[in-house]
DRENPA-3360 file (N, C-alpha, C; in nm, 2 decimals, always signed):
BEGIN
1 = MGWVTEDG = -8.33/+2.86/+7.82/-8.24/+2.90/+7.71/-8.31/+2.92/+7.58 ~ -8.29/+3.04/+7.52/-8.35/+3.07/+7.39/-8.26/+3.04/+7.28 ~ -8.27/+3.12/+7.18/-8.18/+3.11/+7.06/-8.07/+3.21/+7.07 ~ -7.95/+3.15/+7.10/-7.83/+3.24/+7.13/-7.74/+3.24/+7.01 ~ -7.69/+3.36/+6.98/-7.59/+3.38/+6.87/-7.46/+3.33/+6.92 ~ -7.37/+3.31/+6.82/-7.24/+3.25/+6.86/-7.16/+3.34/+6.95 ~ -7.17/+3.47/+6.93/-7.10/+3.57/+7.01/-7.16/+3.59/+7.15 ~ -7.28/+3.53/+7.17/-7.35/+3.54/+7.30/-7.41/+3.68/+7.33;
9 = LHEGYAVA = -7.41/+3.76/+7.23/-7.46/+3.90/+7.25/-7.62/+3.91/+7.23 ~ -7.68/+3.81/+7.18/-7.82/+3.81/+7.15/-7.88/+3.68/+7.19 ~ -7.99/+3.68/+7.27/-8.07/+3.56/+7.31/-8.21/+3.59/+7.27 ~ -8.26/+3.51/+7.17/-8.39/+3.53/+7.12/-8.49/+3.43/+7.18 ~ -8.62/+3.46/+7.17/-8.72/+3.37/+7.22/-8.85/+3.42/+7.17 ~ -8.95/+3.33/+7.19/-9.09/+3.36/+7.15/-9.16/+3.42/+7.27 ~ -9.23/+3.53/+7.25/-9.30/+3.60/+7.36/-9.45/+3.58/+7.34 ~ -9.52/+3.54/+7.45/-9.66/+3.52/+7.45/-9.73/+3.66/+7.43;
17 = VLADGRDA = -9.83/+3.66/+7.34/-9.91/+3.78/+7.32/-10.05/+3.75/+7.37 ~ -10.10/+3.84/+7.45/-10.23/+3.82/+7.51/-10.34/+3.89/+7.43 ~ -10.47/+3.86/+7.47/-10.58/+3.90/+7.39/-10.59/+4.06/+7.37 ~ -10.53/+4.13/+7.47/-10.54/+4.28/+7.46/-10.42/+4.33/+7.38 ~ -10.34/+4.24/+7.32/-10.23/+4.29/+7.23/-10.10/+4.31/+7.30 ~ -10.10/+4.30/+7.43/-9.97/+4.32/+7.50/-9.89/+4.19/+7.52 ~ -9.76/+4.21/+7.55/-9.68/+4.09/+7.58/-9.71/+4.05/+7.72 ~ -9.71/+3.92/+7.74/-9.73/+3.86/+7.88/-9.60/+3.89/+7.96;
25 = TAADNPVS = -9.62/+3.92/+8.09/-9.51/+3.95/+8.18/-9.52/+3.86/+8.30 ~ -9.42/+3.87/+8.39/-9.42/+3.79/+8.51/-9.54/+3.81/+8.59 ~ -9.59/+3.93/+8.59/-9.71/+3.97/+8.67/-9.83/+3.89/+8.63 ~ -9.83/+3.84/+8.50/-9.94/+3.77/+8.45/-9.94/+3.62/+8.50 ~ -9.82/+3.58/+8.56/-9.81/+3.44/+8.61/-9.75/+3.46/+8.75 ~ -9.84/+3.51/+8.84/-9.79/+3.54/+8.98/-9.74/+3.42/+9.06 ~ -9.78/+3.30/+9.03/-9.73/+3.19/+9.11/-9.59/+3.16/+9.09 ~ -9.54/+3.15/+8.96/-9.40/+3.12/+8.93/-9.32/+3.23/+8.87;
33 = GNTAWWCF = -9.39/+3.33/+8.81/-9.33/+3.44/+8.75/-9.26/+3.40/+8.61 ~ -9.28/+3.27/+8.57/-9.23/+3.23/+8.44/-9.30/+3.29/+8.33 ~ -9.22/+3.35/+8.23/-9.28/+3.42/+8.12/-9.27/+3.34/+7.99 ~ -9.23/+3.22/+8.00/-9.22/+3.13/+7.88/-9.36/+3.13/+7.81 ~ -9.37/+3.13/+7.68/-9.50/+3.14/+7.61/-9.59/+3.03/+7.65 ~ -9.54/+2.91/+7.67/-9.62/+2.79/+7.69/-9.69/+2.80/+7.83 ~ -9.65/+2.89/+7.92/-9.71/+2.90/+8.05/-9.85/+2.96/+8.03 ~ -9.87/+3.04/+7.93/-9.99/+3.12/+7.92/-10.10/+3.04/+7.84;
41 = DGQDGRPL = -10.14/+2.93/+7.90/-10.24/+2.84/+7.84/-10.38/+2.85/+7.89 ~ -10.41/+2.96/+7.97/-10.54/+2.98/+8.02/-10.58/+2.89/+8.14 ~ -10.48/+2.82/+8.19/-10.50/+2.73/+8.31/-10.46/+2.79/+8.44 ~ -10.52/+2.75/+8.55/-10.48/+2.79/+8.68/-10.47/+2.94/+8.70 ~ -10.57/+3.01/+8.63/-10.57/+3.16/+8.65/-10.48/+3.24/+8.56 ~ -10.40/+3.16/+8.48/-10.31/+3.23/+8.38/-10.39/+3.27/+8.26 ~ -10.36/+3.39/+8.20/-10.43/+3.43/+8.08/-10.39/+3.34/+7.96 ~ -10.47/+3.34/+7.86/-10.45/+3.26/+7.74/-10.38/+3.34/+7.63;
49 = AVGVRAGC = -10.26/+3.29/+7.59/-10.20/+3.36/+7.48/-10.27/+3.34/+7.35 ~ -10.29/+3.44/+7.27/-10.35/+3.43/+7.14/-10.25/+3.42/+7.02 ~ -10.12/+3.43/+7.06/-10.02/+3.43/+6.96/-9.88/+3.45/+7.02 ~ -9.78/+3.45/+6.94/-9.65/+3.48/+6.99/-9.58/+3.57/+6.90 ~ -9.48/+3.65/+6.95/-9.40/+3.73/+6.87/-9.25/+3.71/+6.90 ~ -9.16/+3.74/+6.81/-9.02/+3.72/+6.83/-8.97/+3.83/+6.93 ~ -8.88/+3.79/+7.02/-8.82/+3.88/+7.11/-8.67/+3.85/+7.13 ~ -8.60/+3.95/+7.18/-8.45/+3.93/+7.20/-8.40/+4.01/+7.32;
57 = DCYAAASS = -8.31/+3.95/+7.40/-8.24/+4.03/+7.49/-8.10/+4.05/+7.43 ~ -8.06/+4.18/+7.42/-7.93/+4.21/+7.36/-7.84/+4.26/+7.46 ~ -7.72/+4.19/+7.47/-7.63/+4.21/+7.58/-7.51/+4.30/+7.53 ~ -7.46/+4.38/+7.63/-7.34/+4.46/+7.60/-7.22/+4.37/+7.59 ~ -7.12/+4.40/+7.51/-7.00/+4.32/+7.49/-6.93/+4.30/+7.63 ~ -6.89/+4.17/+7.65/-6.81/+4.14/+7.77/-6.89/+4.17/+7.90 ~ -7.02/+4.15/+7.89/-7.11/+4.18/+8.01/-7.23/+4.09/+8.01 ~ -7.28/+4.06/+8.13/-7.40/+3.99/+8.14/-7.53/+4.08/+8.15;
65 = RVARTWRG = -7.50/+4.21/+8.13/-7.61/+4.30/+8.15/-7.69/+4.32/+8.01 ~ -7.82/+4.31/+8.02/-7.90/+4.34/+7.90/-7.90/+4.48/+7.87 ~ -7.85/+4.51/+7.75/-7.83/+4.65/+7.71/-7.97/+4.71/+7.65 ~ -8.04/+4.62/+7.58/-8.17/+4.66/+7.53/-8.25/+4.53/+7.49 ~ -8.38/+4.55/+7.47/-8.46/+4.44/+7.43/-8.52/+4.47/+7.29 ~ -8.56/+4.37/+7.22/-8.61/+4.39/+7.08/-8.74/+4.31/+7.07 ~ -8.84/+4.35/+7.00/-8.96/+4.28/+6.97/-8.99/+4.28/+6.82 ~ -9.03/+4.17/+6.77/-9.08/+4.16/+6.63/-9.21/+4.23/+6.61;
73 = DTVHPVVF = -9.25/+4.26/+6.49/-9.37/+4.33/+6.46/-9.49/+4.23/+6.44 ~ -9.46/+4.11/+6.40/-9.56/+4.01/+6.36/-9.61/+3.93/+6.47 ~ -9.74/+3.91/+6.49/-9.79/+3.81/+6.58/-9.81/+3.68/+6.51 ~ -9.74/+3.57/+6.55/-9.75/+3.44/+6.49/-9.84/+3.35/+6.56 ~ -9.90/+3.25/+6.50/-9.99/+3.15/+6.57/-9.92/+3.08/+6.68 ~ -9.99/+3.05/+6.78/-9.94/+2.97/+6.89/-10.01/+2.83/+6.89 ~ -9.93/+2.72/+6.90/-9.98/+2.59/+6.91/-9.93/+2.52/+7.03 ~ -10.01/+2.52/+7.14/-9.97/+2.46/+7.26/-9.93/+2.31/+7.25;
81 = GDDEATEG = -9.82/+2.27/+7.30/-9.77/+2.14/+7.29/-9.68/+2.11/+7.17 ~ -9.66/+2.21/+7.09/-9.58/+2.19/+6.97/-9.49/+2.31/+6.95 ~ -9.37/+2.29/+7.01/-9.27/+2.40/+7.01/-9.22/+2.44/+6.87 ~ -9.21/+2.34/+6.78/-9.16/+2.36/+6.65/-9.26/+2.45/+6.57 ~ -9.39/+2.41/+6.58/-9.50/+2.48/+6.51/-9.51/+2.63/+6.56 ~ -9.48/+2.65/+6.69/-9.50/+2.78/+6.75/-9.38/+2.87/+6.72 ~ -9.26/+2.81/+6.75/-9.13/+2.89/+6.74/-9.07/+2.89/+6.60 ~ -9.10/+2.78/+6.52/-9.06/+2.78/+6.38/-8.91/+2.77/+6.36;
89 = FTGPSGPY = -8.84/+2.68/+6.43/-8.69/+2.67/+6.43/-8.64/+2.65/+6.29 ~ -8.71/+2.57/+6.21/-8.66/+2.53/+6.08/-8.74/+2.59/+5.96 ~ -8.85/+2.65/+5.98/-8.94/+2.70/+5.88/-8.89/+2.83/+5.83 ~ -8.95/+2.87/+5.71/-8.92/+3.00/+5.65/-8.98/+3.12/+5.72 ~ -9.08/+3.09/+5.81/-9.15/+3.20/+5.88/-9.17/+3.16/+6.02 ~ -9.22/+3.25/+6.10/-9.23/+3.22/+6.25/-9.14/+3.31/+6.33 ~ -9.15/+3.31/+6.46/-9.07/+3.39/+6.54/-8.92/+3.38/+6.52 ~ -8.87/+3.25/+6.51/-8.73/+3.23/+6.49/-8.68/+3.30/+6.36;
97 = AEWENTHI = -8.75/+3.27/+6.25/-8.71/+3.33/+6.12/-8.71/+3.48/+6.13 ~ -8.81/+3.54/+6.19/-8.82/+3.68/+6.20/-8.70/+3.74/+6.28 ~ -8.67/+3.67/+6.39/-8.56/+3.71/+6.48/-8.43/+3.71/+6.40 ~ -8.41/+3.60/+6.33/-8.28/+3.57/+6.25/-8.27/+3.67/+6.14 ~ -8.38/+3.69/+6.06/-8.37/+3.77/+5.94/-8.38/+3.92/+5.96 ~ -8.47/+3.96/+6.06/-8.50/+4.10/+6.08/-8.41/+4.16/+6.18 ~ -8.37/+4.09/+6.28/-8.29/+4.15/+6.39/-8.14/+4.11/+6.38 ~ -8.11/+3.98/+6.38/-7.98/+3.93/+6.39/-7.89/+3.96/+6.26;
105 = APADSATV = -7.95/+3.93/+6.14/-7.87/+3.96/+6.02/-7.83/+4.10/+6.01 ~ -7.92/+4.20/+6.03/-7.87/+4.34/+6.02/-7.77/+4.37/+6.13 ~ -7.79/+4.32/+6.25/-7.70/+4.34/+6.36/-7.56/+4.29/+6.33 ~ -7.55/+4.17/+6.27/-7.42/+4.11/+6.23/-7.35/+4.19/+6.13 ~ -7.42/+4.24/+6.03/-7.36/+4.32/+5.93/-7.29/+4.45/+5.98 ~ -7.33/+4.50/+6.09/-7.28/+4.62/+6.15/-7.18/+4.59/+6.27 ~ -7.16/+4.46/+6.30/-7.08/+4.43/+6.42/-6.93/+4.44/+6.38 ~ -6.85/+4.51/+6.46/-6.71/+4.52/+6.43/-6.64/+4.39/+6.46;
113 = PGDVTALL = -6.56/+4.33/+6.37/-6.49/+4.21/+6.41/-6.40/+4.22/+6.53 ~ -6.38/+4.11/+6.60/-6.31/+4.11/+6.72/-6.17/+4.16/+6.71 ~ -6.10/+4.12/+6.60/-5.96/+4.17/+6.58/-5.95/+4.32/+6.56 ~ -6.05/+4.37/+6.49/-6.05/+4.52/+6.47/-6.07/+4.59/+6.60 ~ -6.17/+4.54/+6.68/-6.19/+4.60/+6.82/-6.07/+4.59/+6.90 ~ -6.00/+4.48/+6.90/-5.87/+4.47/+6.98/-5.77/+4.57/+6.93 ~ -5.76/+4.59/+6.80/-5.66/+4.68/+6.74/-5.69/+4.82/+6.78 ~ -5.82/+4.86/+6.78/-5.86/+4.99/+6.82/-5.83/+5.02/+6.97;
121 = AEMRERLT = -5.85/+4.92/+7.05/-5.82/+4.93/+7.19/-5.67/+4.95/+7.21 ~ -5.59/+4.88/+7.14/-5.45/+4.89/+7.15/-5.40/+5.03/+7.10 ~ -5.47/+5.08/+6.99/-5.43/+5.21/+6.94/-5.47/+5.32/+7.04 ~ -5.58/+5.31/+7.11/-5.62/+5.41/+7.21/-5.51/+5.41/+7.32 ~ -5.47/+5.29/+7.36/-5.37/+5.27/+7.47/-5.24/+5.34/+7.43 ~ -5.20/+5.30/+7.31/-5.07/+5.36/+7.26/-5.07/+5.51/+7.25 ~ -5.18/+5.56/+7.19/-5.19/+5.71/+7.18/-5.19/+5.78/+7.31 ~ -5.26/+5.72/+7.41/-5.27/+5.78/+7.54/-5.13/+5.79/+7.60;
129 = ALAEERPL = -5.05/+5.68/+7.59/-4.91/+5.68/+7.64/-4.82/+5.77/+7.56 ~ -4.84/+5.78/+7.43/-4.75/+5.86/+7.35/-4.78/+6.01/+7.38 ~ -4.91/+6.04/+7.41/-4.95/+6.18/+7.44/-4.87/+6.23/+7.56 ~ -4.84/+6.14/+7.65/-4.76/+6.18/+7.77/-4.61/+6.18/+7.74 ~ -4.57/+6.09/+7.66/-4.42/+6.07/+7.64/-4.37/+6.17/+7.53 ~ -4.45/+6.18/+7.42/-4.40/+6.26/+7.30/-4.53/+6.32/+7.24 ~ -4.58/+6.43/+7.30/-4.71/+6.48/+7.26/-4.71/+6.53/+7.12 ~ -4.60/+6.58/+7.06/-4.61/+6.63/+6.92/-4.62/+6.50/+6.83;
137 = AALTAVAQ = -4.55/+6.40/+6.86/-4.56/+6.28/+6.78/-4.70/+6.22/+6.79 ~ -4.76/+6.23/+6.91/-4.90/+6.18/+6.92/-4.99/+6.26/+6.84 ~ -4.97/+6.39/+6.83/-5.05/+6.48/+6.74/-5.04/+6.44/+6.60 ~ -4.92/+6.41/+6.55/-4.89/+6.37/+6.42/-4.96/+6.24/+6.39 ~ -4.95/+6.15/+6.48/-5.02/+6.02/+6.46/-5.17/+6.03/+6.46 ~ -5.22/+6.12/+6.54/-5.37/+6.14/+6.54/-5.41/+6.20/+6.41 ~ -5.34/+6.30/+6.35/-5.37/+6.36/+6.23/-5.37/+6.25/+6.11 ~ -5.27/+6.16/+6.12/-5.27/+6.06/+6.02/-5.39/+5.96/+6.03;
145 = LEATAAAG = -5.42/+5.93/+6.16/-5.53/+5.84/+6.19/-5.66/+5.90/+6.14 ~ -5.68/+6.03/+6.17/-5.80/+6.09/+6.13/-5.82/+6.09/+5.98 ~ -5.71/+6.12/+5.90/-5.72/+6.11/+5.76/-5.75/+5.97/+5.71 ~ -5.69/+5.87/+5.77/-5.72/+5.73/+5.73/-5.86/+5.69/+5.76 ~ -5.91/+5.73/+5.88/-6.04/+5.70/+5.92/-6.15/+5.77/+5.83 ~ -6.12/+5.90/+5.79/-6.22/+5.97/+5.71/-6.22/+5.91/+5.57 ~ -6.11/+5.87/+5.51/-6.11/+5.81/+5.38/-6.18/+5.67/+5.39 ~ -6.15/+5.60/+5.49/-6.22/+5.47/+5.51/-6.37/+5.48/+5.52;
153 = GIRAAATA = -6.41/+5.59/+5.59/-6.55/+5.61/+5.61/-6.62/+5.64/+5.48 ~ -6.56/+5.72/+5.40/-6.62/+5.75/+5.26/-6.63/+5.63/+5.18 ~ -6.53/+5.55/+5.18/-6.53/+5.42/+5.10/-6.64/+5.33/+5.15 ~ -6.65/+5.32/+5.28/-6.75/+5.23/+5.34/-6.89/+5.27/+5.31 ~ -6.91/+5.41/+5.32/-7.04/+5.46/+5.29/-7.08/+5.43/+5.15 ~ -6.99/+5.45/+5.05/-7.01/+5.42/+4.91/-7.05/+5.28/+4.89 ~ -6.97/+5.19/+4.95/-6.99/+5.04/+4.93/-7.12/+5.00/+4.99 ~ -7.15/+5.06/+5.11/-7.28/+5.03/+5.18/-7.40/+5.07/+5.09;
161 = QQRGSSWT = -7.39/+5.18/+5.03/-7.50/+5.23/+4.94/-7.51/+5.14/+4.82 ~ -7.40/+5.10/+4.76/-7.40/+5.01/+4.65/-7.47/+4.88/+4.68 ~ -7.45/+4.83/+4.81/-7.51/+4.71/+4.85/-7.65/+4.72/+4.90 ~ -7.71/+4.84/+4.89/-7.85/+4.85/+4.93/-7.88/+4.92/+5.06 ~ -7.78/+4.95/+5.14/-7.80/+5.02/+5.27/-7.86/+5.16/+5.25 ~ -7.95/+5.19/+5.33/-8.01/+5.33/+5.32/-7.93/+5.43/+5.40 ~ -7.96/+5.56/+5.39/-7.89/+5.66/+5.47/-7.92/+5.64/+5.62 ~ -8.04/+5.58/+5.65/-8.08/+5.55/+5.79/-7.98/+5.45/+5.84;
169 = DIGKAVGT = -7.95/+5.34/+5.76/-7.86/+5.24/+5.80/-7.72/+5.29/+5.83 ~ -7.67/+5.38/+5.73/-7.54/+5.43/+5.74/-7.53/+5.53/+5.86 ~ -7.64/+5.61/+5.88/-7.64/+5.69/+6.00/-7.63/+5.62/+6.13 ~ -7.71/+5.51/+6.14/-7.71/+5.43/+6.26/-7.57/+5.37/+6.28 ~ -7.50/+5.33/+6.18/-7.37/+5.27/+6.19/-7.27/+5.37/+6.25 ~ -7.28/+5.49/+6.22/-7.18/+5.59/+6.27/-7.24/+5.67/+6.38 ~ -7.36/+5.64/+6.43/-7.42/+5.70/+6.55/-7.48/+5.83/+6.53 ~ -7.53/+5.86/+6.40/-7.60/+5.99/+6.37/-7.73/+5.96/+6.30;
177 = SKQAAHQR = -7.80/+6.07/+6.27/-7.92/+6.06/+6.20/-7.89/+6.04/+6.05 ~ -7.99/+6.00/+5.97/-7.97/+5.98/+5.83/-7.94/+6.11/+5.76 ~ -7.99/+6.22/+5.81/-7.96/+6.35/+5.75/-7.81/+6.39/+5.77 ~ -7.77/+6.36/+5.90/-7.63/+6.39/+5.93/-7.53/+6.31/+5.85 ~ -7.57/+6.18/+5.83/-7.49/+6.09/+5.75/-7.48/+6.13/+5.61 ~ -7.59/+6.17/+5.55/-7.60/+6.22/+5.41/-7.51/+6.34/+5.40 ~ -7.52/+6.43/+5.49/-7.44/+6.56/+5.48/-7.29/+6.53/+5.49 ~ -7.26/+6.43/+5.57/-7.12/+6.39/+5.60/-7.05/+6.32/+5.48;
185 = FARHLKPR = -7.13/+6.23/+5.41/-7.07/+6.15/+5.31/-7.11/+6.18/+5.17 ~ -7.23/+6.22/+5.14/-7.29/+6.22/+5.01/-7.20/+6.31/+4.91 ~ -7.15/+6.42/+4.96/-7.08/+6.51/+4.87/-6.95/+6.45/+4.82 ~ -6.90/+6.35/+4.89/-6.77/+6.28/+4.85/-6.79/+6.17/+4.76 ~ -6.92/+6.13/+4.73/-6.94/+6.01/+4.65/-6.96/+6.04/+4.50 ~ -6.89/+5.97/+4.42/-6.90/+6.00/+4.28/-7.03/+5.94/+4.22 ~ -7.11/+6.01/+4.14/-7.23/+5.96/+4.08/-7.19/+5.84/+3.99 ~ -7.28/+5.74/+3.99/-7.25/+5.63/+3.90/-7.28/+5.67/+3.76;
193 = PAILDEGA = -7.21/+5.62/+3.66/-7.23/+5.65/+3.52/-7.37/+5.60/+3.48 ~ -7.43/+5.67/+3.37/-7.56/+5.63/+3.32/-7.55/+5.48/+3.27 ~ -7.66/+5.41/+3.29/-7.66/+5.27/+3.25/-7.70/+5.26/+3.10 ~ -7.60/+5.22/+3.02/-7.62/+5.21/+2.87/-7.65/+5.07/+2.83 ~ -7.58/+4.98/+2.89/-7.60/+4.84/+2.85/-7.71/+4.77/+2.93 ~ -7.78/+4.69/+2.86/-7.90/+4.62/+2.93/-7.85/+4.53/+3.04 ~ -7.73/+4.47/+3.03/-7.68/+4.38/+3.13/-7.61/+4.45/+3.24 ~ -7.59/+4.58/+3.24/-7.52/+4.65/+3.34/-7.59/+4.65/+3.47;
201 = DPAGESAP = -7.51/+4.66/+3.58/-7.57/+4.65/+3.72/-7.62/+4.79/+3.75 ~ -7.75/+4.81/+3.78/-7.81/+4.94/+3.81/-7.81/+4.97/+3.96 ~ -7.76/+4.88/+4.04/-7.78/+4.90/+4.19/-7.69/+5.01/+4.24 ~ -7.75/+5.09/+4.33/-7.68/+5.20/+4.39/-7.68/+5.33/+4.32 ~ -7.64/+5.43/+4.39/-7.64/+5.57/+4.33/-7.50/+5.62/+4.32 ~ -7.40/+5.55/+4.38/-7.27/+5.61/+4.39/-7.17/+5.50/+4.39 ~ -7.04/+5.53/+4.36/-6.94/+5.43/+4.36/-6.82/+5.48/+4.44 ~ -6.74/+5.39/+4.50/-6.62/+5.43/+4.57/-6.52/+5.50/+4.48;
209 = QTEEDLCQ = -6.46/+5.60/+4.53/-6.35/+5.67/+4.46/-6.22/+5.59/+4.47 ~ -6.12/+5.63/+4.40/-5.99/+5.57/+4.41/-5.93/+5.62/+4.54 ~ -5.82/+5.55/+4.58/-5.75/+5.59/+4.70/-5.69/+5.73/+4.68 ~ -5.65/+5.77/+4.56/-5.59/+5.90/+4.53/-5.70/+6.01/+4.55 ~ -5.82/+5.98/+4.50/-5.93/+6.07/+4.52/-5.96/+6.10/+4.67 ~ -5.97/+5.99/+4.74/-6.00/+6.00/+4.88/-5.90/+6.08/+4.96 ~ -5.77/+6.05/+4.93/-5.66/+6.11/+5.01/-5.66/+6.26/+4.97 ~ -5.69/+6.29/+4.84/-5.69/+6.43/+4.79/-5.80/+6.51/+4.87;
217 = QQRTPGAE = -5.91/+6.45/+4.89/-6.02/+6.51/+4.96/-5.98/+6.54/+5.10 ~ -5.91/+6.45/+5.16/-5.86/+6.48/+5.30/-5.76/+6.59/+5.31 ~ -5.68/+6.60/+5.20/-5.58/+6.71/+5.20/-5.64/+6.85/+5.17 ~ -5.76/+6.84/+5.10/-5.83/+6.97/+5.06/-5.96/+6.98/+5.12 ~ -5.97/+7.04/+5.24/-6.10/+7.04/+5.31/-6.21/+7.11/+5.23 ~ -6.33/+7.05/+5.23/-6.44/+7.11/+5.16/-6.44/+7.08/+5.01 ~ -6.34/+7.00/+4.96/-6.33/+6.97/+4.82/-6.45/+6.89/+4.78 ~ -6.51/+6.93/+4.66/-6.63/+6.86/+4.61/-6.58/+6.77/+4.50;
225 = TR = -6.66/+6.66/+4.48/-6.63/+6.57/+4.37/-6.66/+6.64/+4.24 ~ -6.56/+6.63/+4.15/-6.58/+6.69/+4.02/-6.63/+6.58/+3.92;
% end
């Protein structure tokens, strides 16, 4: 068992790095197939690990299937016989800290809360049923939902930028490239006023608009911020 997040979607661990720079695999330990870093101690024909890097198995929601794997960039020292020194459970650096700060924290910030996921699932179910029962009512509901979602997306993009997220981050959150995200949202964002006071907050390039602004943009396709 490695380092498991509370939602069970990520299991982190230290990965043995061999002298040629590659990660150790089960093939490098043919007797047992165990890939734990401490197995690669140079004994009984096993290669010697020269370091460890952070790794993670990332699972699909409500599934035991590994959706993807992640590897950290840094090779950390390995100290055989000392799990704490090698994995760094409590220290500011090491595989655990890199996994937590570089991989898990950004993933958590983009994870949709469970209650919102449940609400979206219920909405899909209701709209599917309504499309069969009262198709015109379903179309009206879809139009209202699209306008609400678009306004919410603009506000979220503005807030994300204010908090330091890049267009790459925003694009990843909506499943597009940074260029596509910029094209989609940037024209709707109001430029921040010039910083005149020394104590003013200079962070970000844009600010969320008012609800009236956002709704007006949805009613007027292609409207540009004035």
